[in-house]
C-alpha positions in Angstrom: 109.1 -39.7 -102.5 111.5 -42.5 -102.2 111.8 -46.2 -101.3 114.4 -47.6 -98.9 114.7 -51.4 -99.2 116.4 -54.4 -97.7 116.1 -58.0 -98.9 117.6 -61.0 -97.2 117.5 -64.7 -98.1 117.2 -67.5 -95.6 116.6 -71.2 -96.6 115.4 -70.3 -100.0 112.9 -67.7 -98.8 113.6 -64.0 -99.5 112.1 -61.4 -97.1 111.8 -57.9 -98.6 111.3 -54.9 -96.3 110.7 -51.5 -97.7 110.1 -48.1 -96.1 108.3 -45.7 -98.4 108.6 -41.9 -98.0 105.2 -40.5 -99.1 102.6 -38.2 -97.5 99.6 -40.5 -98.1 97.0 -37.8 -97.7 93.4 -39.1 -97.6 91.7 -35.9 -98.8 89.8 -35.6 -95.6 92.3 -33.7 -93.4 91.9 -30.0 -93.0 94.8 -27.5 -93.2 95.2 -24.7 -90.7 93.1 -22.4 -92.8 90.2 -24.9 -92.8 90.6 -26.0 -96.4 90.8 -29.7 -97.2 94.2 -31.0 -98.0 93.9 -32.8 -101.4 94.2 -36.6 -101.6 97.7 -37.8 -102.4 98.3 -41.5 -102.0 100.0 -44.5 -103.5 97.6 -46.5 -105.7 99.6 -49.2 -107.5 102.6 -51.3 -106.3 104.6 -53.8 -108.4 107.6 -55.8 -107.1 109.8 -57.8 -109.4 112.6 -60.3 -108.7 114.9 -60.7 -111.7 112.2 -59.2 -113.9 109.4 -61.5 -112.8 106.5 -60.1 -110.9 106.3 -61.4 -107.3 103.9 -58.9 -105.8 101.1 -56.6 -107.1 99.1 -54.5 -104.8 96.6 -51.6 -104.9 96.5 -49.3 -101.9 93.9 -46.8 -100.9 94.0 -43.5 -98.9 93.6 -45.5 -95.7 97.3 -46.4 -95.6 99.5 -44.4 -93.2 102.0 -41.7 -94.0 105.5 -43.1 -94.9 104.2 -46.7 -95.2 106.1 -49.9 -94.5 105.8 -52.8 -96.9 107.1 -56.3 -96.3 106.6 -59.5 -98.3 108.3 -62.8 -99.0 109.0 -64.9 -102.1 111.0 -68.0 -103.1 114.4 -66.7 -104.2 118.1 -66.6 -103.6 121.0 -64.4 -102.8 122.0 -62.1 -105.6 118.4 -61.7 -107.0 117.7 -58.2 -108.2 114.6 -56.7 -106.6 112.7 -53.8 -108.1 109.7 -52.0 -106.5 107.7 -49.5 -108.6 104.9 -47.4 -107.3 102.3 -45.0 -108.9 100.3 -42.5 -106.9 96.9 -40.9 -107.6 98.6 -37.9 -109.2 100.3 -40.1 -111.7 103.8 -39.7 -110.2 106.0 -42.8 -110.4 108.9 -43.7 -108.2 110.9 -46.9 -107.7 113.7 -48.6 -105.7 116.1 -51.3 -106.7 118.4 -53.6 -104.7 120.1 -57.0 -104.4 119.2 -59.8 -102.1 121.9 -60.5 -99.4 
């Protein structure tokens, strides 16, 4: 699981685009042998700019595999962006970048 992120500022507004590599299993799909594939999905997302929270979200199993996340906030070039995620198995992963 990983996060690829880009952040760009234009006229005081920063647009953050992130591609998250995650299986996002709903728990309803069946494997080839007929057994259910266990649920495995991102539950909690927190995005910070220079240590200040700019986005908090909760996702459900209904989000697609390898989801795309985009959001905007008032910021400037050089800001440090951090995105942290927790899935339903308790695994955490994060990404960090600078605004261009």
